[in-house]
N, CA, C and O of each residue as an XYZ file, in Angstrom:
628
protein
N       0.844     -1.176      0.000
C       0.000      0.000      0.000
C       0.894      1.246      0.000
O       1.936      1.278      0.655
N       0.467      2.267     -0.745
C       1.230      3.498     -0.843
C       1.208      4.261      0.476
O       0.239      4.211      1.234
N       2.292      4.958      0.719
C       2.385      5.760      1.925
C       1.767      7.137      1.691
O       2.059      7.802      0.696
N       0.921      7.547      2.610
C       0.304      8.868      2.543
C       1.227      9.892      3.184
O       1.852      9.635      4.214
N       1.299     11.048      2.558
C       2.054     12.171      3.097
C       1.148     13.384      3.049
O       0.430     13.589      2.071
N       1.175     14.184      4.095
C       0.351     15.393      4.079
C       1.246     16.633      4.102
O       2.343     16.629      4.659
N       0.736     17.684      3.478
C       1.413     18.968      3.413
C       0.447     20.035      3.895
O      -0.761     19.924      3.688
N       0.971     21.059      4.532
C       0.133     22.179      4.936
C      -0.249     22.974      3.695
O       0.609     23.344      2.893
N      -1.538     23.232      3.548
C      -2.069     23.980      2.408
C      -3.020     25.048      2.933
O      -3.458     25.001      4.082
N      -3.324     25.993      2.085
C      -4.213     27.101      2.444
C      -5.619     26.785      1.954
O      -5.801     26.429      0.790
N      -6.609     26.911      2.819
C      -8.010     26.695      2.456
C      -8.739     28.027      2.437
O      -8.766     28.752      3.431
N      -9.334     28.338      1.282
C     -10.167     29.534      1.133
C     -11.610     29.060      0.993
O     -12.014     28.583     -0.068
N     -12.376     29.191      2.059
C     -13.745     28.678      2.075
C     -14.673     29.581      1.266
O     -14.494     30.798      1.213
N     -15.661     28.958      0.643
C     -16.587     29.707     -0.204
C     -17.505     30.620      0.597
O     -18.051     31.574      0.044
N     -17.688     30.345      1.903
C     -18.610     31.160      2.709
C     -17.966     32.432      3.256
O     -18.605     33.182      3.994
N     -16.705     32.678      2.899
C     -16.062     33.925      3.297
C     -15.353     33.895      4.632
O     -14.830     34.921      5.067
N     -15.317     32.740      5.303
C     -14.587     32.666      6.566
C     -13.098     32.923      6.335
O     -12.605     32.815      5.212
N     -12.411     33.254      7.383
C     -10.982     33.550      7.315
C     -10.207     32.359      6.746
O     -10.451     31.222      7.151
N      -9.275     32.598      5.811
C      -8.449     31.504      5.287
C      -7.699     30.804      6.413
O      -7.324     31.429      7.405
N      -7.486     29.514      6.252
C      -6.799     28.744      7.287
C      -5.882     27.704      6.654
O      -5.978     27.408      5.463
N      -5.005     27.165      7.465
C      -4.088     26.117      7.026
C      -4.731     24.759      7.331
O      -5.222     24.526      8.435
N      -4.718     23.868      6.328
C      -5.260     22.520      6.465
C      -4.220     21.524      5.962
O      -3.245     21.912      5.319
N      -4.424     20.257      6.251
C      -3.531     19.206      5.753
C      -4.036     18.709      4.412
O      -5.187     18.289      4.291
N      -3.172     18.757      3.398
C      -3.481     18.232      2.073
C      -2.839     16.861      1.979
O      -1.615     16.740      1.938
N      -3.666     15.833      1.944
C      -3.198     14.456      1.890
C      -2.766     14.118      0.473
O      -3.461     14.462     -0.483
N      -1.625     13.445      0.322
C      -1.154     12.998     -0.989
C      -0.721     11.542     -0.886
O      -0.423     11.038      0.196
N      -0.693     10.884     -2.031
C      -0.217      9.509     -2.101
C       0.774      9.427     -3.251
O       0.626     10.115     -4.261
N       1.762      8.600     -3.094
C       2.758      8.406     -4.137
C       2.083      7.879     -5.402
O       1.215      7.008     -5.338
N       2.484      8.408     -6.527
C       1.886      8.005     -7.800
C       2.976      7.468     -8.718
O       3.860      8.205     -9.155
N       2.901      6.192     -8.998
C       3.896      5.594     -9.879
C       3.441      5.599    -11.328
O       4.265      5.522    -12.239
N       2.129      5.689    -11.549
C       1.587      5.765    -12.902
C       0.445      6.759    -12.909
O      -0.067      7.131    -11.853
N       0.046      7.191    -14.093
C      -1.101      8.078    -14.192
C      -2.350      7.331    -13.756
O      -2.529      6.155    -14.073
N      -3.196      8.014    -13.038
C      -4.426      7.429    -12.538
C      -5.618      8.170    -13.111
O      -5.580      9.392    -13.257
N      -6.671      7.445    -13.437
C      -7.879      8.114    -13.926
C      -8.532      8.917    -12.814
O      -9.402      9.749    -13.072
N      -8.113      8.670    -11.572
C      -8.718      9.363    -10.444
C      -8.067     10.702    -10.141
O      -8.493     11.393     -9.215
N      -7.059     11.082    -10.889
C      -6.393     12.354    -10.660
C      -6.414     13.211    -11.912
O      -5.983     12.753    -12.971
N      -6.909     14.454    -11.822
C      -6.903     15.330    -12.980
C      -5.522     15.894    -13.297
O      -5.339     16.530    -14.335
N      -4.560     15.672    -12.425
C      -3.212     16.099    -12.761
C      -2.357     14.879    -12.993
O      -2.592     13.825    -12.402
N      -1.389     15.013    -13.829
C      -0.557     13.896    -14.232
C       0.432     13.517    -13.135
O       1.200     14.356    -12.665
N       0.408     12.256    -12.734
C       1.361     11.768    -11.740
C       2.773     11.841    -12.292
O       3.731     12.025    -11.541
N       2.900     11.700    -13.577
C       4.198     11.778    -14.242
C       4.806     13.167    -14.036
O       6.023     13.305    -13.920
N       3.957     14.190    -13.992
C       4.436     15.559    -13.827
C       4.699     15.924    -12.373
O       5.636     16.672    -12.095
N       3.903     15.419    -11.439
C       3.978     15.884    -10.058
C       4.469     14.841     -9.061
O       4.865     15.212     -7.956
N       4.462     13.568     -9.397
C       4.998     12.556     -8.505
C       4.085     12.102     -7.387
O       4.254     10.997     -6.871
N       3.123     12.922     -6.997
C       2.190     12.557     -5.939
C       0.782     12.976     -6.354
O       0.603     13.990     -7.029
N      -0.195     12.204     -5.954
C      -1.585     12.537     -6.238
C      -2.189     13.166     -4.986
O      -2.232     12.524     -3.936
N      -2.656     14.414     -5.081
C      -3.268     15.077     -3.925
C      -4.761     14.739     -3.821
O      -5.387     14.318     -4.793
N      -5.304     14.931     -2.640
C      -6.731     14.709     -2.393
C      -7.363     15.980     -1.816
O      -7.766     15.994     -0.653
N      -7.452     17.049     -2.618
C      -8.035     18.295     -2.096
C      -9.539     18.210     -1.897
O     -10.113     19.039     -1.191
N     -10.193     17.214     -2.511
C     -11.640     17.106     -2.392
C     -12.095     16.899     -0.958
O     -13.262     17.131     -0.642
N     -11.203     16.470     -0.094
C     -11.524     16.308      1.326
C     -11.982     17.636      1.924
O     -12.784     17.654      2.857
N     -11.480     18.734      1.393
C     -11.786     20.069      1.923
C     -12.811     20.832      1.075
O     -13.052     22.015      1.312
N     -13.410     20.161      0.094
C     -14.363     20.827     -0.800
C     -15.780     20.355     -0.501
O     -16.088     19.168     -0.606
N     -16.635     21.298     -0.130
C     -18.028     20.959      0.166
C     -18.805     20.749     -1.119
O     -18.531     21.388     -2.135
N     -19.776     19.851     -1.067
C     -20.728     19.599     -2.157
C     -20.086     19.017     -3.418
O     -20.722     19.008     -4.472
N     -18.853     18.535     -3.340
C     -18.196     17.983     -4.520
C     -18.702     16.559     -4.771
O     -18.985     15.822     -3.826
N     -18.814     16.179     -6.037
C     -19.269     14.841     -6.398
C     -18.280     13.811     -5.855
O     -17.077     13.912     -6.096
N     -18.783     12.840     -5.135
C     -17.930     11.830     -4.515
C     -17.675     10.625     -5.408
O     -16.697      9.904     -5.210
N     -18.532     10.401     -6.378
C     -18.422      9.185     -7.185
C     -17.731      9.400     -8.531
O     -17.660      8.474     -9.339
N     -17.232     10.585     -8.781
C     -16.551     10.870    -10.043
C     -15.051     11.019     -9.810
O     -14.635     11.628     -8.825
N     -14.238     10.470    -10.706
C     -12.797     10.539    -10.504
C     -12.196     11.923    -10.741
O     -11.119     12.210    -10.219
N     -12.847     12.776    -11.500
C     -12.273     14.086    -11.821
C     -13.254     15.203    -11.489
O     -13.682     15.948    -12.371
N     -13.598     15.311    -10.234
C     -14.572     16.314     -9.806
C     -13.919     17.644     -9.449
O     -14.616     18.597     -9.102
N     -12.607     17.721     -9.526
C     -11.889     18.967     -9.262
C     -10.834     19.178    -10.340
O     -10.477     18.265    -11.084
N     -10.358     20.396    -10.396
C      -9.337     20.761    -11.376
C      -8.254     21.545    -10.649
O      -8.432     21.937     -9.496
N      -7.141     21.769    -11.320
C      -6.064     22.542    -10.707
C      -5.553     23.593    -11.678
O      -5.698     23.472    -12.895
N      -4.955     24.618    -11.110
C      -4.395     25.711    -11.896
C      -3.084     26.145    -11.242
O      -3.029     26.385    -10.036
N      -2.051     26.240    -12.040
C      -0.754     26.681    -11.544
C      -0.744     28.211    -11.460
O      -1.227     28.897    -12.361
N      -0.198     28.723    -10.383
C      -0.002     30.170    -10.213
C       1.510     30.419    -10.258
O       2.170     30.442     -9.219
N       2.053     30.603    -11.462
C       3.511     30.685    -11.601
C       4.113     32.039    -11.253
O       5.276     32.119    -10.858
N       3.320     33.116    -11.399
C       3.843     34.472    -11.153
C       2.687     35.427    -10.945
O       1.542     35.131    -11.286
N       3.006     36.570    -10.381
C       2.019     37.632    -10.236
C       2.025     38.489    -11.486
O       3.021     38.551    -12.207
N       0.918     39.141    -11.732
C       0.837     40.053    -12.870
C       1.921     41.125    -12.736
O       2.091     41.725    -11.674
N       2.641     41.351    -13.817
C       3.697     42.350    -13.822
C       5.075     41.794    -13.511
O       6.072     42.495    -13.676
N       5.149     40.545    -13.062
C       6.451     39.927    -12.796
C       7.062     39.440    -14.104
O       6.345     38.936    -14.969
N       8.349     39.579    -14.259
C       9.004     39.113    -15.480
C       9.525     37.687    -15.344
O       9.847     37.054    -16.349
N       9.615     37.177    -14.136
C      10.098     35.812    -13.906
C       9.095     35.053    -13.042
O       8.321     35.652    -12.295
N       9.122     33.731    -13.155
C       8.244     32.885    -12.350
C       8.712     32.854    -10.896
O       9.865     33.166    -10.598
N       7.795     32.471     -9.989
C       8.151     32.250     -8.596
C       9.199     31.143     -8.516
O       9.187     30.217     -9.327
N      10.089     31.232     -7.558
C      11.024     30.131     -7.307
C      10.244     28.917     -6.794
O      10.619     27.777     -7.067
N       9.160     29.163     -6.049
C       8.286     28.104     -5.529
C       6.847     28.444     -5.918
O       6.150     29.121     -5.162
N       6.393     27.983     -7.093
C       5.044     28.335     -7.550
C       3.951     27.672     -6.714
O       4.204     26.741     -5.949
N       2.745     28.174     -6.881
C       1.572     27.666     -6.172
C       0.689     26.884     -7.132
O       0.755     27.064     -8.348
N      -0.137     26.013     -6.566
C      -1.149     25.304     -7.346
C      -2.475     25.474     -6.616
O      -2.554     25.289     -5.402
N      -3.512     25.826     -7.365
C      -4.835     26.064     -6.798
C      -5.753     24.938     -7.244
O      -5.901     24.688     -8.440
N      -6.365     24.263     -6.288
C      -7.326     23.204     -6.572
C      -8.721     23.761     -6.370
O      -8.986     24.414     -5.361
N      -9.622     23.511     -7.318
C     -10.986     24.012     -7.195
C     -11.965     22.978     -7.740
O     -11.631     22.233     -8.661
N     -13.180     22.928     -7.175
C     -14.165     21.926     -7.605
C     -14.802     22.308     -8.932
O     -14.979     23.489     -9.233
N     -15.146     21.286     -9.730
C     -15.820     21.552    -11.004
C     -17.119     20.763    -11.168
O     -17.958     21.133    -11.990
N     -17.303     19.678    -10.401
C     -18.529     18.884    -10.498
C     -19.134     18.741     -9.103
O     -18.514     18.184     -8.198
N     -20.350     19.250     -8.946
C     -21.009     19.171     -7.640
C     -21.802     17.874     -7.527
O     -22.099     17.224     -8.530
N     -22.137     17.510     -6.306
C     -22.865     16.267     -6.068
C     -24.296     16.312     -6.594
O     -24.873     15.266     -6.890
N     -24.876     17.506     -6.714
C     -26.254     17.613     -7.192
C     -26.362     18.203     -8.600
O     -27.468     18.412     -9.100
N     -25.221     18.473     -9.242
C     -25.228     19.020    -10.593
C     -25.427     20.521    -10.671
O     -25.372     21.097    -11.757
N     -25.655     21.154     -9.548
C     -25.843     22.608     -9.510
C     -24.474     23.291     -9.462
O     -23.486     22.676     -9.061
N     -24.416     24.571     -9.872
C     -23.132     25.279     -9.775
C     -22.723     25.467     -8.318
O     -23.569     25.589     -7.432
N     -21.431     25.489     -8.089
C     -20.923     25.762     -6.748
C     -21.189     27.227     -6.413
O     -21.282     28.061     -7.314
N     -21.312     27.546     -5.124
C     -21.498     28.960     -4.762
C     -20.229     29.753     -5.083
O     -19.115     29.233     -5.018
N     -20.429     31.011     -5.428
C     -19.288     31.899     -5.669
C     -18.483     31.988     -4.380
O     -19.046     32.136     -3.295
N     -17.176     31.897     -4.504
C     -16.305     31.984     -3.337
C     -16.289     33.439     -2.856
O     -15.758     34.321     -3.531
N     -16.878     33.674     -1.680
C     -16.986     35.041     -1.151
C     -15.629     35.652     -0.825
O     -15.447     36.865     -0.927
N     -14.683     34.813     -0.436
C     -13.346     35.320     -0.120
C     -12.713     35.932     -1.363
O     -12.186     37.043     -1.306
N     -12.759     35.211     -2.495
C     -12.160     35.742     -3.718
C     -12.978     36.903     -4.274
O     -12.431     37.823     -4.882
N     -14.283     36.854     -4.064
C     -15.111     37.980     -4.511
C     -14.703     39.258     -3.780
O     -14.605     40.326     -4.384
N     -14.471     39.135     -2.494
C     -14.025     40.282     -1.697
C     -12.633     40.745     -2.142
O     -12.380     41.945     -2.239
N     -11.742     39.806     -2.408
C     -10.381     40.136     -2.853
C     -10.413     40.901     -4.170
O      -9.675     41.871     -4.341
N     -11.265     40.469     -5.105
C     -11.296     41.080     -6.437
C     -12.000     42.430     -6.456
O     -11.764     43.237     -7.355
N     -12.847     42.681     -5.493
C     -13.516     43.978     -5.380
C     -14.226     44.390     -6.651
O     -15.060     43.646     -7.165
N     -13.905     45.572     -7.168
C     -14.555     46.113     -8.367
C     -14.212     45.321     -9.634
O     -14.924     45.429    -10.632
N     -13.148     44.537     -9.612
C     -12.751     43.738    -10.775
C     -13.507     42.414    -10.847
O     -13.306     41.645    -11.787
N     -14.377     42.133     -9.868
C     -15.099     40.869     -9.832
C     -15.986     40.708    -11.058
O     -16.710     41.629    -11.436
N     -15.926     39.523    -11.683
C     -16.727     39.184    -12.852
C     -17.392     37.836    -12.582
O     -16.698     36.828    -12.445
N     -18.701     37.801    -12.506
C     -19.430     36.579    -12.160
C     -19.161     35.437    -13.140
O     -19.164     34.273    -12.739
N     -18.927     35.751    -14.420
C     -18.675     34.702    -15.416
C     -17.317     34.033    -15.206
O     -17.123     32.888    -15.614
N     -16.393     34.724    -14.585
C     -15.055     34.170    -14.352
C     -14.758     34.047    -12.862
O     -13.612     34.195    -12.437
N     -15.785     33.779    -12.080
C     -15.634     33.734    -10.619
C     -15.092     32.390    -10.151
O     -15.414     31.342    -10.711
N     -14.268     32.444     -9.116
C     -13.863     31.225     -8.424
C     -15.087     30.732     -7.669
O     -15.806     31.527     -7.063
N     -15.329     29.434     -7.701
C     -16.503     28.854     -7.043
C     -16.083     27.726     -6.112
O     -15.105     27.023     -6.366
N     -16.834     27.566     -5.034
C     -16.541     26.506     -4.072
C     -15.301     26.810     -3.241
O     -14.699     27.878     -3.355
N     -14.938     25.844     -2.404
C     -13.744     25.987     -1.574
C     -12.498     25.808     -2.429
O     -12.445     24.915     -3.275
N     -11.501     26.651     -2.213
C     -10.230     26.551     -2.923
C      -9.170     26.028     -1.960
O      -9.106     26.446     -0.804
N      -8.347     25.116     -2.446
C      -7.211     24.606     -1.681
C      -5.959     25.011     -2.449
O      -5.815     24.687     -3.627
N      -5.059     25.717     -1.784
C      -3.839     26.211     -2.432
C      -2.639     25.526     -1.797
O      -2.477     25.533     -0.576
N      -1.799     24.935     -2.643
C      -0.575     24.277     -2.178
C       0.628     24.951     -2.829
O       0.481     25.749     -3.755
N       1.808     24.622     -2.337
C       3.024     25.271     -2.817
C       4.051     24.206     -3.199
O       4.236     23.216     -2.491
N       4.714     24.435     -4.335
C       5.779     23.542     -4.766
C       7.112     23.983     -4.175
O       7.282     25.145     -3.804
N       8.057     23.048     -4.089
C       9.375     23.375     -3.547
C      10.218     24.171     -4.531
O      11.056     24.972     -4.116
N      10.011     23.962     -5.835
C      10.817     24.669     -6.824
C      10.077     24.782     -8.149
O       8.946     24.312     -8.277
N      10.705     25.398     -9.120
C      10.066     25.670    -10.409
C       9.781     24.415    -11.223
O       8.999     24.471    -12.172
N      10.399     23.276    -10.877
C      10.134     22.026    -11.623
C       8.761     21.451    -11.272
O       8.235     20.608    -11.998
N       8.184     21.909    -10.160
C       6.833     21.544     -9.735
C       6.620     20.038     -9.612
O       5.597     19.519    -10.057
N       7.572     19.340     -9.015
C       7.374     17.906     -8.830
C       7.310     17.499     -7.362
O       7.092     16.326     -7.060
N       7.497     18.452     -6.440
C       7.410     18.153     -5.020
C       6.702     19.297     -4.306
O       7.023     20.468     -4.513
N       5.734     18.945     -3.462
C       5.041     19.949     -2.665
C       5.827     20.246     -1.392
O       6.659     19.451     -0.955
N       5.547     21.396     -0.816
C       6.135     21.772      0.464
C       5.038     22.387      1.330
O       3.961     22.720      0.835
N       5.313     22.533      2.601
C       4.335     23.118      3.510
C       4.188     24.615      3.273
O       5.162     25.315      2.999
N       2.959     25.089      3.384
C       2.668     26.517      3.302
C       2.461     27.039      4.715
O       2.305     26.277      5.670
N       2.465     28.340      4.813
C       2.095     28.975      6.076
C       1.135     30.114      5.740
O       0.947     30.455      4.572
N       0.545     30.684      6.747
C      -0.382     31.791      6.528
C       0.369     32.990      5.945
O      -0.256     33.895      5.391
N       1.695     33.011      6.061
C       2.502     34.087      5.476
C       2.454     34.058      3.941
O       2.780     35.057      3.300
N       2.054     32.933      3.349
C       1.904     32.843      1.891
C       0.604     33.497      1.418
O       0.452     33.778      0.229
N      -0.320     33.737      2.322
C      -1.621     34.267      1.940
C      -1.551     35.585      1.168
O      -2.277     35.718      0.183
N      -0.731     36.566      1.545
C      -0.691     37.806      0.758
C      -0.306     37.597     -0.712
O      -0.821     38.285     -1.593
N       0.590     36.660     -0.970
C       0.973     36.377     -2.359
C      -0.191     35.723     -3.100
O      -0.499     36.092     -4.234
N      -0.836     34.751     -2.456
C      -1.993     34.083     -3.065
C      -3.117     35.091     -3.289
O      -3.750     35.087     -4.345
N      -3.366     35.941     -2.321
C      -4.408     36.970     -2.445
C      -4.118     37.886     -3.630
O      -5.029     38.228     -4.383
N      -2.863     38.283     -3.800
C      -2.481     39.131     -4.918
C      -2.735     38.410     -6.247
O      -3.218     39.027     -7.196
N      -2.417     37.121     -6.324
C      -2.664     36.346     -7.550
C      -4.167     36.266     -7.839
O      -4.598     36.500     -8.968
N      -4.952     35.939     -6.826
C      -6.394     35.784     -7.008
C      -7.085     37.102     -7.346
O      -8.157     37.102     -7.950
N      -6.481     38.221     -6.961
C      -7.102     39.519     -7.228
C      -7.217     39.813     -8.722
O      -8.068     40.600     -9.136
N      -6.372     39.191     -9.523
C      -6.408     39.486    -10.960
C      -6.496     38.247    -11.846
O      -6.330     38.350    -13.061
N      -6.755     37.075    -11.258
C      -6.855     35.852    -12.052
C      -8.082     35.042    -11.644
O      -8.375     34.883    -10.459
N      -8.782     34.539    -12.639
C      -9.898     33.641    -12.412
C      -9.496     32.228    -12.775
O      -8.374     32.000    -13.229
N     -10.391     31.277    -12.581
C     -10.075     29.883    -12.932
C     -10.040     29.688    -14.451
O     -10.731     30.383    -15.196
N      -9.222     28.730    -14.892
C      -9.163     28.395    -16.318
C     -10.437     27.689    -16.760
O     -10.937     27.917    -17.861
N     -10.957     26.825    -15.882
C     -12.172     26.074    -16.185
C     -13.247     26.561    -15.235
O     -13.052     26.553    -14.020
N     -14.391     26.987    -15.778
C     -15.479     27.451    -14.910
C     -16.655     26.524    -14.988
O     -17.667     26.753    -14.326
């Protein structure tokens, strides 16, 4: 049986509560799995962010998606340790996820309902630019994540 490893990740709840640090469980991935929307070949471990996502479909292998946050707007180089944002895409009842109030507040006047982050977001951090190993986050990473979310929406809505 594969060994589980957990990393500290940032949880942005859709109801607008204060962001917090949670454990993101991962399992070693030796081959690509239909149960992971990200390639094990690229990242080495399969994360389970759905544990922290409310109303996500439990019986589907790809009920969430991920988006890399390589740099902030205006930066000429990528982060030395980029972030990855996990977000739900398939709900258990087929209805759209609620708009994430935290990101709505962050975006302020730039908020666009068609490109809104929905549901709970789980943000993790890579150790380096190769993006093959996760590392623990702290609440000190929140200002950088907040800055990224202020001007970026999800790739898949």
